[in-house]
C-alpha positions in Angstrom: 28.4 -75.6 -37.4 26.4 -76.2 -34.4 24.7 -73.2 -32.9 23.8 -71.8 -36.3 20.4 -71.1 -37.9 19.5 -72.8 -41.2 19.1 -69.5 -42.8 22.7 -68.5 -41.9 24.0 -71.7 -43.2 22.1 -71.1 -46.4 23.1 -67.6 -47.0 26.7 -69.0 -46.3 26.5 -71.8 -49.0 25.1 -69.1 -51.4 27.6 -66.4 -50.9 30.2 -66.0 -53.6 32.7 -64.7 -51.2 33.2 -64.5 -47.5 35.2 -61.5 -46.1 36.6 -62.1 -42.6 38.1 -59.1 -41.1 40.0 -59.7 -37.9 42.6 -62.0 -36.8 40.0 -64.1 -34.6 38.2 -65.2 -38.0 41.5 -66.2 -39.6 42.0 -68.7 -36.2 38.4 -69.6 -36.1 37.2 -69.9 -39.6 39.3 -73.2 -40.4 37.3 -74.9 -37.7 34.1 -74.8 -40.0 35.9 -74.7 -43.5 35.1 -78.2 -44.3 31.6 -77.4 -44.2 31.7 -74.6 -46.6 33.1 -74.4 -50.2 32.8 -70.6 -50.5 36.3 -68.7 -51.2 37.3 -66.7 -48.1 39.0 -63.1 -48.0 40.8 -62.7 -45.0 41.7 -59.2 -43.7 43.7 -58.7 -40.6 46.7 -57.3 -38.6 49.2 -60.0 -37.2 49.2 -59.8 -33.6 50.8 -63.2 -32.4 53.8 -65.1 -33.5 51.8 -68.4 -34.3 49.7 -66.3 -36.6 52.7 -64.9 -38.4 54.5 -68.1 -39.0 50.9 -70.1 -40.2 50.5 -66.8 -42.6 54.0 -66.0 -43.5 53.7 -62.2 -42.3 55.8 -60.0 -39.7 54.1 -59.3 -36.3 51.9 -56.4 -36.5 52.1 -56.7 -40.5 48.4 -56.0 -42.6 47.3 -59.2 -44.5 44.8 -59.7 -47.1 44.5 -63.4 -48.1 42.2 -65.0 -50.5 41.7 -68.6 -49.5 39.7 -70.7 -52.3 39.4 -73.7 -49.7 38.1 -76.6 -51.8 
């Protein structure tokens, strides 16, 4: 998690739940997921085929997905 402050990392670790709204977060959070143990709730509209296949939803479908991570 290069480029983030110590305060941000502390808040992230202390959070009970991370709410990630938007497809961009669904695509980018897995890059830092090994560094966090907090559950993530993704809220998004599927806008591309790769994400549709990954998440198991149709294009333009609205999705809420809870990922408990580790």
